[in-house]
C-alpha angles and dihedrals in degrees: 000000000000091000091048092052091049095049094047092046092052092047093053097033096237135115123276088241089061091051090048091053090052093047092050092044093240125158126250099072123107116240091243093054092043091054091046092054092049091049091050090053089054095046092048091050098245121144115246117240111270093252092056100045095092092069118083118234122242087250127121121196114226106195116194129176095221145339099220091084103073092218092073097053086046091055091044091054095051096041094043093050093049092049092050089053087059093048094256121132117221117221108204114219115186122182118227128195110266088002137092111341127218089255091051090051090051089053091050092047092051089052089054092054093236120194094224147335134235119198120195118185095353139148089281087079092057116078095200097047125099113270104177093110092062089055088054089058093046092048090054092046093238111165110247133181125187127211114222132350118344136185114268129267099029088119099222130121116252136200110209142178108233104255092190093055090045093056093042090054093048094043094050091047094053091042091052088056090056100258110151099168102063119170136187129226105199140171124257121317096257094049107117100208088052092048090053091049090050093049090050093049093050089052092054102053150319109327114170115206089242090064091062121081132179127217144160111263100267140098089254090051092051092049094054093045096046093048088061093049094047088055087054092055102260112157100173122054128198108190129195093226140013094251088055088050093050087051090054089052090052091047092056093048093050088056092051094252125138124238113241100358093068106005127037122200132194119191132194131235103029089232124182119308097008087127088058100055122102106278098015106250123253103219146159110253122223110217090237096172098053093039093050093050092048089053091054092046092053092045093048092049089054093046088051092055098255120140112250119188114243093236139116124260110209120211122197118240127217128227111231110197116207135147106302094079129064142142114317115258115260 
């Protein structure tokens, strides 16, 4: 107990006596200090006293699938900063292969009495994945906001980049450069953003099934998928992420083909350092700043008790033309 008092007092910058008054629910402590002490308890992993457990912490879970893809740290930075401005503390939960699962993180966050949860790139986007942990959050009335396309009927608001507009921008760019054999490198078949991109591409023009390849979201996955499409004659690539696009560039080079002289590649996200690759990557930019702030506004409204429609806000992307696309070879 003494150690706990000392750690919490040091974390908040108050005396141990003040911490003790909060833990024993005694008067004489300002609301701001009281809340800071309770938040410190949560952050340090200590259980709240029984009489205080009914109150939710000023903590918000931020659940990400990985940190290797730069788009997720970028979202975390924007969302975390916006939460901090509102006095909410983000708790970063990153899945690892063979480690803590998304459902495990949800259980941990519920134990910490979080005020809300933001998911970016999670299992909600995969139709064949388990979704029971989302129902747990809904049953407990925990405010939740999702980033980018989700399966239907989860009942949470979402903030998404418009996949159809993104594909249309990339497709028209490649077509304007004379590419007639345009292919797509997408995520798994049950991945909702990829499904939307595929539907948009098929609505734009002739897209044979053999010009569509699936891959895990990694450079290696993009390399393998793009290699198959190159063998089928594809010269223009629309990829569902920047790492997939970098894999496509590598695949072309391993086959002795020039980018962009023989193969053109368009990525998706405009994540960090894509203007520093060789060649700099043409990509479709997600408006991370405006999307992240919208996420926090929705979540904060729900935390404050306001009614928020369980619908999707669509944000328009922007094509950023760099050096990985050029006129189709003749």
